[in-house]
C-alpha positions, 0 to 999 in steps of 0.5 A, a space after each residue: 454649317 457641319 464643317 466636318 464636325 461629324 465627318 463620318 456621320 452616316 445619313 439615309 435620305 428618303 425620297 421618291 423624288 431622285 433629284 431631291 436625294 442627289 440635291 441633299 447628297 450633294 450637300 452633305 457629301 462635301 462635309 464628310 457625311 456618309 450618305 445611303 440613297 433610297 427612292 421608297 419607304 421599302 428600300 429605307 428599311 432594305 438599307 437600315 437592315 444592311 447600314 445602321 444610320 446616325 440621321 434620317 432625311 425621310 420625305 412624307 408623301 411617298 406612293 405605296 408607303 408614305 412618311 408616317 407608316 415608314 417612321 412605323 417600320 424605321 422605329 421597329 429597326 432602329 428605335 434610336 434613330 433621329 429623324 427630320 421628316 421633310 414634304 412640300 404639303 405639311 401642315 400643322 397636324 401632319 408635322 404634330 403626327 409625325 412627331 408623335 411617331 417620332 420624328 425629331 424634327 420637321 421641315 418644308 420644302 423647298 428645303 433651305 440649305 443652312 437649315 438643313 444643316 443646322 437641323 442637321 447638326 442640331 440633331 447630332 448634337 443632342 445624340 451626342 449630349 444623349 450618349 454621354 448621360 447615358 454613359 455618365 448615369 451607367 458608369 456612375 451605377 458601375 463606380 459605385 461598386 468597390 470591389 475591383 473584381 466586380 466593378 471590371 467584369 461590370 465595366 467590360 458587359 457595359 463596354 461589349 454592349 454600348 459601343 456594339 464590340 466584339 471584343 473588349 478588354 481591360 488591361 492594367 499595370 502589374 509591380 513588375 511593369 508588365 500590362 495583363 489583361 484583367 477582364 475581357 470578352 471574345 479576346 483572341 491572342 493577336 488581340 492580346 498581343 496587341 494590346 500588351 504591346 500597344 501599351 508597352 509602347 504608350 507607357 514611353 510616351 510624353 506626358 504631352 503626346 495623346 494615348 487614344 487612338 483609332 485602328 482600321 484594318 487596311 488603312 495608314 497608322 500611326 507611325 509609333 504603332 507600325 508593324 503592330 497592327 497587322 497582327 490584331 484580329 479586329 477590323 476597327 478598334 479603339 485603344 485608350 490608356 488609363 492614368 495620369 500624364 506621366 503613368 499609364 496605368 492601364 488599357 481600355 480596348 474595344 474591337 469590331 470584326 469586318 461585318 460591322 460598322 467602323 468605330 467613329 471620332 464620337 465613340 473614341 470621345 466617349 470612351 476617352 471620357 470612360 476612361 477619365 473616370 475610370 482612372 479616378 475610381 481606380 486610384 480610389 478603389 487601390 486606397 480603399 483596398 489598401 486602408 481595407 488591408 490596414 484595417 485588417 492588419 489593426 484587427 488582427 493586431 487588435 485580437 492578438 493583443 486580446 489573446 495575450 491579455 487574456 493569457 495574462 489574465 488566466 497566469 494571474 488567476 493561477 497565480 491568485 489560486 496558489 496564493 490562495 493555496 499557500 493560505 489554506 494550508 497554513 491554516 489547514 497546518 497550524 491546528 494539526 501541528 497542534 494536534 501533534 503536539 497534543 498527541 505528543 505530550 499525550 504520549 509522554 504522560 502515558 510513558 511516565 
């Protein structure tokens, strides 16, 4: 049984048989699922234009627009949504056709409750796995970049896109112990202030205390953050701390406005997973920057040593030139002295 594992997940039930729709709803709603109802293919499209469903249960045989035709329309609006096709007159060929068009599974009527619940949970499990795989692959591409500024900008772009956020930001702790926004999208002053205060409070938590949270406006908040939520400009938000158990080095934040679905526990889990990776990469990037600075310092020292050596070599050359000049002068002076001596002797003899 689903047993609240996916509480809050949205399921659209489409069937022209209203009793069937109510029957499925009565099974799902007590287990924490949010159920939308549609009694025709056309009506289901109207629902999907307003709401994002995580999974669809679709009847095959309906008037005006049958199940196969409805799949085609659904996939143009929500290409990634999981669809379970249900039919009382299904055949192997029909099931194959439904799978080709994008249905994930096929159930035969009358529907067995345990089979339906098991299949729903299986499909949602697959969604979660696919989301994590996509998250891992994309984060690996982002984190392969060692330039911290470029990496933070890439992460913000990714967070905004994958989580369909209206605003997102990364806050990092500076040497003075304050948290400042290093990269962000569409952040207003109230959200920046909210994140800064949240980061300061989380930094004082004990190591065993959770450091990831979902906030919804108009709903009871965590007692640790009472009074802060009303300052923010979001309708729904996720905040996840970066860092080790005893040190909060930063904060990841994503927020949505009123006209979008609120964040779920599954999205909180995905962002928490990303924060673990980011913590390791930030540490590696910091170590890399420090190493790069040391290497630059060594290179500068090496250049200075080379310059001193060149200067010494120049001095040595001049010293050698001085010795050579002295020796040359000595060699020149010797013959000149002899000449002068001969001239003096001749003059003396002339006087005689």
